[in-house]
MIMI-868864 format. One record per residue (C-alpha): x, y, z; residue number from 1; residue in three letters. Coordinates in steps of 0.5 Angstrom, whole numbers, padded with zeros to 4 digits. Layout:
N
KEBA  X  Y  Z  NUM  ALA;
...
This chain:
306
KEBA  -0028  -0016  -0033  1  MET;
KEBA  -0035  -0011  -0034  2  ILE;
KEBA  -0033  -0005  -0039  3  PRO;
KEBA  -0031  0001  -0035  4  ALA;
KEBA  -0037  0005  -0038  5  ASP;
KEBA  -0043  0000  -0036  6  ALA;
KEBA  -0048  0001  -0031  7  ASN;
KEBA  -0049  0008  -0031  8  GLY;
KEBA  -0047  0011  -0024  9  ASP;
KEBA  -0044  0005  -0021  10  TRP;
KEBA  -0041  0008  -0015  11  THR;
KEBA  -0048  0009  -0012  12  VAL;
KEBA  -0050  0001  -0012  13  LYS;
KEBA  -0043  -0001  -0010  14  THR;
KEBA  -0042  0003  -0004  15  GLN;
KEBA  -0049  0001  -0002  16  GLU;
KEBA  -0047  -0006  -0003  17  VAL;
KEBA  -0041  -0005  0001  18  ALA;
KEBA  -0045  -0001  0007  19  ASP;
KEBA  -0050  -0007  0007  20  ARG;
KEBA  -0044  -0012  0008  21  ILE;
KEBA  -0042  -0008  0014  22  ARG;
KEBA  -0048  -0008  0017  23  THR;
KEBA  -0050  -0015  0016  24  ARG;
KEBA  -0043  -0017  0019  25  VAL;
KEBA  -0045  -0013  0025  26  LEU;
KEBA  -0052  -0016  0026  27  ASP;
KEBA  -0049  -0023  0026  28  HIS;
KEBA  -0044  -0021  0031  29  VAL;
KEBA  -0049  -0018  0035  30  LEU;
KEBA  -0053  -0024  0035  31  ARG;
KEBA  -0048  -0029  0036  32  HIS;
KEBA  -0043  -0025  0041  33  ASN;
KEBA  -0037  -0026  0036  34  GLY;
KEBA  -0034  -0025  0029  35  GLY;
KEBA  -0029  -0022  0025  36  TYR;
KEBA  -0031  -0015  0025  37  MET;
KEBA  -0025  -0011  0023  38  SER;
KEBA  -0024  -0016  0016  39  GLN;
KEBA  -0031  -0013  0014  40  ALA;
KEBA  -0030  -0006  0016  41  LEU;
KEBA  -0024  -0006  0012  42  SER;
KEBA  -0025  -0010  0006  43  SER;
KEBA  -0033  -0008  0005  44  ALA;
KEBA  -0031  -0004  -0001  45  GLU;
KEBA  -0026  -0009  -0004  46  ILE;
KEBA  -0032  -0015  -0004  47  PHE;
KEBA  -0037  -0010  -0007  48  ALA;
KEBA  -0032  -0008  -0012  49  MET;
KEBA  -0031  -0015  -0014  50  LEU;
KEBA  -0038  -0018  -0014  51  TYR;
KEBA  -0041  -0011  -0017  52  THR;
KEBA  -0036  -0008  -0022  53  ARG;
KEBA  -0030  -0012  -0023  54  VAL;
KEBA  -0031  -0020  -0024  55  LEU;
KEBA  -0034  -0022  -0030  56  ASN;
KEBA  -0038  -0028  -0027  57  LEU;
KEBA  -0043  -0033  -0030  58  GLY;
KEBA  -0050  -0034  -0026  59  PRO;
KEBA  -0049  -0038  -0020  60  SER;
KEBA  -0050  -0046  -0021  61  THR;
KEBA  -0050  -0047  -0014  62  ALA;
KEBA  -0057  -0048  -0009  63  PRO;
KEBA  -0059  -0041  -0006  64  MET;
KEBA  -0059  -0045  0001  65  ILE;
KEBA  -0052  -0049  0002  66  PRO;
KEBA  -0052  -0056  0002  67  GLN;
KEBA  -0050  -0060  0008  68  PRO;
KEBA  -0043  -0062  0008  69  PHE;
KEBA  -0042  -0068  0003  70  ALA;
KEBA  -0035  -0070  0004  71  GLY;
KEBA  -0028  -0069  0002  72  VAL;
KEBA  -0027  -0069  -0006  73  PRO;
KEBA  -0024  -0076  -0009  74  GLY;
KEBA  -0026  -0081  -0014  75  PRO;
KEBA  -0030  -0085  -0009  76  ASP;
KEBA  -0035  -0079  -0007  77  ASN;
KEBA  -0039  -0077  -0013  78  PRO;
KEBA  -0043  -0073  -0008  79  ASP;
KEBA  -0038  -0068  -0007  80  PHE;
KEBA  -0039  -0061  -0009  81  PHE;
KEBA  -0035  -0054  -0010  82  ASN;
KEBA  -0036  -0048  -0007  83  GLY;
KEBA  -0034  -0044  -0013  84  GLY;
KEBA  -0040  -0046  -0016  85  GLU;
KEBA  -0043  -0040  -0013  86  TYR;
KEBA  -0039  -0036  -0017  87  ASN;
KEBA  -0041  -0039  -0024  88  GLY;
KEBA  -0038  -0044  -0029  89  PRO;
KEBA  -0031  -0044  -0030  90  LYS;
KEBA  -0032  -0043  -0037  91  ALA;
KEBA  -0026  -0040  -0041  92  PRO;
KEBA  -0029  -0033  -0042  93  GLU;
KEBA  -0031  -0032  -0035  94  TYR;
KEBA  -0026  -0030  -0029  95  ASP;
KEBA  -0024  -0034  -0023  96  ARG;
KEBA  -0024  -0032  -0016  97  LEU;
KEBA  -0019  -0035  -0011  98  ILE;
KEBA  -0021  -0033  -0004  99  PHE;
KEBA  -0014  -0033  0000  100  SER;
KEBA  -0016  -0031  0007  101  PRO;
KEBA  -0020  -0036  0010  102  ALA;
KEBA  -0022  -0033  0016  103  HIS;
KEBA  -0026  -0027  0012  104  TYR;
KEBA  -0031  -0032  0010  105  ALA;
KEBA  -0036  -0029  0014  106  LEU;
KEBA  -0035  -0023  0009  107  VAL;
KEBA  -0035  -0027  0003  108  LEU;
KEBA  -0042  -0030  0005  109  TYR;
KEBA  -0045  -0023  0006  110  THR;
KEBA  -0042  -0021  0000  111  ALA;
KEBA  -0046  -0027  -0004  112  LEU;
KEBA  -0052  -0025  0000  113  ILE;
KEBA  -0052  -0018  -0002  114  GLU;
KEBA  -0051  -0019  -0010  115  VAL;
KEBA  -0056  -0025  -0010  116  GLY;
KEBA  -0052  -0031  -0010  117  ARG;
KEBA  -0054  -0034  -0003  118  LEU;
KEBA  -0060  -0033  0001  119  THR;
KEBA  -0060  -0030  0008  120  GLU;
KEBA  -0063  -0036  0011  121  GLU;
KEBA  -0056  -0039  0008  122  GLY;
KEBA  -0052  -0035  0013  123  LEU;
KEBA  -0056  -0038  0019  124  SER;
KEBA  -0052  -0044  0018  125  GLN;
KEBA  -0046  -0041  0020  126  PHE;
KEBA  -0041  -0045  0024  127  ASP;
KEBA  -0046  -0050  0025  128  GLN;
KEBA  -0044  -0058  0025  129  ASP;
KEBA  -0045  -0061  0018  130  GLY;
KEBA  -0045  -0054  0015  131  SER;
KEBA  -0041  -0052  0009  132  THR;
KEBA  -0042  -0045  0011  133  VAL;
KEBA  -0036  -0045  0015  134  GLU;
KEBA  -0033  -0040  0020  135  MET;
KEBA  -0026  -0041  0016  136  ILE;
KEBA  -0028  -0042  0009  137  GLY;
KEBA  -0026  -0049  0005  138  ALA;
KEBA  -0027  -0051  -0002  139  GLU;
KEBA  -0034  -0053  0000  140  HIS;
KEBA  -0036  -0047  0003  141  SER;
KEBA  -0040  -0042  -0001  142  PRO;
KEBA  -0036  -0038  -0006  143  GLY;
KEBA  -0029  -0041  -0004  144  VAL;
KEBA  -0026  -0045  -0010  145  GLU;
KEBA  -0020  -0048  -0006  146  THR;
KEBA  -0018  -0049  0001  147  THR;
KEBA  -0012  -0045  0002  148  THR;
KEBA  -0008  -0048  0007  149  GLY;
KEBA  -0007  -0045  0014  150  SER;
KEBA  -0005  -0039  0011  151  LEU;
KEBA  -0002  -0036  0004  152  ALA;
KEBA  -0003  -0042  0000  153  GLN;
KEBA  -0008  -0039  -0005  154  ALA;
KEBA  -0003  -0035  -0009  155  LEU;
KEBA  0001  -0041  -0011  156  SER;
KEBA  -0006  -0044  -0013  157  GLN;
KEBA  -0008  -0038  -0017  158  ALA;
KEBA  -0001  -0038  -0021  159  GLY;
KEBA  -0002  -0045  -0023  160  GLY;
KEBA  -0009  -0044  -0025  161  ILE;
KEBA  -0007  -0037  -0029  162  ALA;
KEBA  -0001  -0041  -0032  163  LEU;
KEBA  -0006  -0047  -0035  164  ALA;
KEBA  -0011  -0041  -0037  165  ARG;
KEBA  -0006  -0037  -0041  166  LYS;
KEBA  -0003  -0043  -0044  167  ARG;
KEBA  -0010  -0045  -0047  168  ARG;
KEBA  -0012  -0038  -0049  169  GLY;
KEBA  -0017  -0037  -0044  170  ASP;
KEBA  -0020  -0030  -0044  171  ALA;
KEBA  -0022  -0030  -0037  172  GLY;
KEBA  -0017  -0027  -0031  173  ASP;
KEBA  -0015  -0030  -0025  174  VAL;
KEBA  -0017  -0026  -0019  175  TRP;
KEBA  -0014  -0027  -0012  176  VAL;
KEBA  -0017  -0023  -0006  177  MET;
KEBA  -0011  -0023  0000  178  MET;
KEBA  -0010  -0020  0006  179  SER;
KEBA  -0003  -0016  0008  180  ASP;
KEBA  -0002  -0021  0014  181  GLY;
KEBA  -0001  -0027  0009  182  GLU;
KEBA  0006  -0023  0006  183  PHE;
KEBA  0009  -0026  0013  184  GLN;
KEBA  0009  -0033  0009  185  GLU;
KEBA  0015  -0034  0005  186  GLY;
KEBA  0011  -0038  0000  187  GLN;
KEBA  0008  -0032  -0002  188  ILE;
KEBA  0014  -0029  -0005  189  TRP;
KEBA  0016  -0036  -0008  190  GLU;
KEBA  0009  -0035  -0012  191  ALA;
KEBA  0010  -0028  -0014  192  ILE;
KEBA  0017  -0030  -0017  193  ALA;
KEBA  0014  -0035  -0021  194  GLU;
KEBA  0008  -0032  -0023  195  ALA;
KEBA  0013  -0026  -0026  196  ALA;
KEBA  0018  -0031  -0029  197  LYS;
KEBA  0012  -0034  -0033  198  PHE;
KEBA  0009  -0027  -0035  199  GLY;
KEBA  0002  -0029  -0032  200  LEU;
KEBA  -0001  -0022  -0034  201  ASP;
KEBA  -0008  -0026  -0033  202  ASN;
KEBA  -0006  -0026  -0025  203  LEU;
KEBA  -0010  -0020  -0021  204  LYS;
KEBA  -0009  -0019  -0014  205  VAL;
KEBA  -0013  -0015  -0009  206  ILE;
KEBA  -0010  -0014  -0002  207  VAL;
KEBA  -0013  -0012  0004  208  ASP;
KEBA  -0008  -0008  0007  209  VAL;
KEBA  -0011  -0006  0014  210  ASN;
KEBA  -0004  -0007  0018  211  GLY;
KEBA  -0008  -0012  0023  212  GLN;
KEBA  -0007  -0019  0025  213  GLN;
KEBA  -0009  -0024  0030  214  CYS;
KEBA  -0004  -0021  0035  215  ASP;
KEBA  -0005  -0014  0034  216  GLY;
KEBA  -0001  -0009  0029  217  CYS;
KEBA  0003  -0013  0023  218  MET;
KEBA  0009  -0008  0024  219  ASP;
KEBA  0009  -0010  0032  220  SER;
KEBA  0010  -0018  0030  221  GLU;
KEBA  0014  -0019  0023  222  ALA;
KEBA  0016  -0013  0019  223  TYR;
KEBA  0014  -0013  0011  224  VAL;
KEBA  0015  -0006  0009  225  ASP;
KEBA  0016  -0003  0004  226  PRO;
KEBA  0011  -0008  0002  227  LEU;
KEBA  0009  -0005  -0005  228  THR;
KEBA  0016  -0004  -0007  229  GLY;
KEBA  0018  -0011  -0005  230  ARG;
KEBA  0013  -0014  -0009  231  ILE;
KEBA  0015  -0010  -0015  232  ARG;
KEBA  0022  -0012  -0014  233  ALA;
KEBA  0020  -0020  -0015  234  PHE;
KEBA  0018  -0018  -0022  235  GLY;
KEBA  0010  -0016  -0021  236  ALA;
KEBA  0007  -0010  -0022  237  SER;
KEBA  0004  -0006  -0015  238  ALA;
KEBA  0000  0000  -0014  239  VAL;
KEBA  -0003  0003  -0008  240  GLU;
KEBA  -0010  0006  -0007  241  VAL;
KEBA  -0015  0008  -0002  242  ASP;
KEBA  -0018  0002  -0001  243  GLY;
KEBA  -0025  0006  0001  244  HIS;
KEBA  -0025  0010  -0006  245  ASP;
KEBA  -0029  0006  -0011  246  LEU;
KEBA  -0026  0010  -0017  247  GLU;
KEBA  -0019  0009  -0015  248  ALA;
KEBA  -0020  0002  -0014  249  LEU;
KEBA  -0023  0001  -0021  250  ASP;
KEBA  -0018  0005  -0024  251  ALA;
KEBA  -0012  0000  -0021  252  ALA;
KEBA  -0016  -0006  -0022  253  MET;
KEBA  -0017  -0005  -0029  254  ARG;
KEBA  -0010  -0003  -0030  255  ALA;
KEBA  -0006  -0008  -0035  256  GLU;
KEBA  0001  -0008  -0034  257  THR;
KEBA  0004  -0014  -0038  258  GLY;
KEBA  0005  -0017  -0031  259  LYS;
KEBA  0002  -0020  -0025  260  PRO;
KEBA  -0002  -0014  -0022  261  HIS;
KEBA  -0003  -0013  -0015  262  PHE;
KEBA  -0007  -0008  -0012  263  VAL;
KEBA  -0005  -0006  -0005  264  MET;
KEBA  -0012  -0003  -0002  265  ALA;
KEBA  -0010  0001  0004  266  LEU;
KEBA  -0016  0000  0009  267  THR;
KEBA  -0018  0002  0016  268  ASN;
KEBA  -0020  -0003  0020  269  PRO;
KEBA  -0025  0001  0024  270  VAL;
KEBA  -0028  0004  0017  271  GLN;
KEBA  -0036  0005  0019  272  GLY;
KEBA  -0035  0003  0026  273  LEU;
KEBA  -0031  0008  0030  274  PRO;
KEBA  -0033  0005  0036  275  ILE;
KEBA  -0029  -0001  0035  276  PHE;
KEBA  -0023  0003  0035  277  GLU;
KEBA  -0023  0002  0043  278  GLU;
KEBA  -0021  -0005  0042  279  ARG;
KEBA  -0014  -0002  0038  280  ALA;
KEBA  -0009  -0005  0037  281  PRO;
KEBA  -0013  -0012  0038  282  LEU;
KEBA  -0018  -0012  0033  283  LEU;
KEBA  -0018  -0019  0030  284  HIS;
KEBA  -0024  -0021  0033  285  TYR;
KEBA  -0030  -0018  0036  286  LEU;
KEBA  -0033  -0021  0042  287  ARG;
KEBA  -0037  -0017  0047  288  PHE;
KEBA  -0034  -0017  0054  289  THR;
KEBA  -0040  -0014  0058  290  SER;
KEBA  -0048  -0013  0057  291  ASP;
KEBA  -0046  -0006  0057  292  GLU;
KEBA  -0041  -0006  0051  293  GLU;
KEBA  -0046  -0010  0047  294  ARG;
KEBA  -0052  -0005  0048  295  ASP;
KEBA  -0047  0000  0046  296  ARG;
KEBA  -0046  -0003  0039  297  TYR;
KEBA  -0053  -0005  0039  298  GLN;
KEBA  -0055  0002  0039  299  ALA;
KEBA  -0050  0004  0034  300  VAL;
KEBA  -0052  -0002  0029  301  TYR;
KEBA  -0059  0001  0030  302  GLU;
KEBA  -0057  0008  0028  303  GLU;
KEBA  -0053  0005  0022  304  MET;
KEBA  -0060  0001  0019  305  VAL;
KEBA  -0065  0007  0021  306  ASN;
């Protein structure tokens, strides 16, 4: 973790990265008539905080332009490579990032671009046959260390990594980036209980609490509130903060509680793009319904970058 007093007025740089994540994802959506827009709008500050402020990562060991898919891992495939290489070596002193909501992959790729771990050209491979820059990130995709299943398996994986690192005495923490919709899955609660049981204070979780899922608002599909209280009841620590307030995020993400720690970042799924509110409550994916609608978003984009 970067020292709290490092980098001078760090909030300026971090906010610039967050703003560029939003504009880059909107540009991608305009070019390709589709993309996970609300995820970028709600989580831009989270990714900016992770990559410019919180994570202690070594230099990327991956090529700036992603390699094509080389097959699944196994003893008979020496050509396999892991997307976690974009986050640097897995040395004991460095943090690890386990990326959970695989459909946020476009946001992750843009974050890597903004911090110089991936080229803009790499994003041109997005969702192409044979490319590792997948729409739904997998273990070979840039910045993605593990394939997290259909949904909500990353916390269990991270718990295992954190337990091994704790027993080895590694200094680095294990961070998990999650979405609130994943808490509708039972495996999450088993993972929290086990992490608490083993005292995994090196397990840190940042959750994008934007209240959205593919079918609309979360509370209209499966009730998980009071989410923060439930996490505490399972033995972890949890704190709620404004997910767009960098200083509040900084304080919450640096907290040392002696337990697995969850930062519940309360976010706005239309942050920075209020025109998108017209689509509420179905904000999961943006595909334009007419040329007129696309032109209106194009006009907003040009205002954002000028």
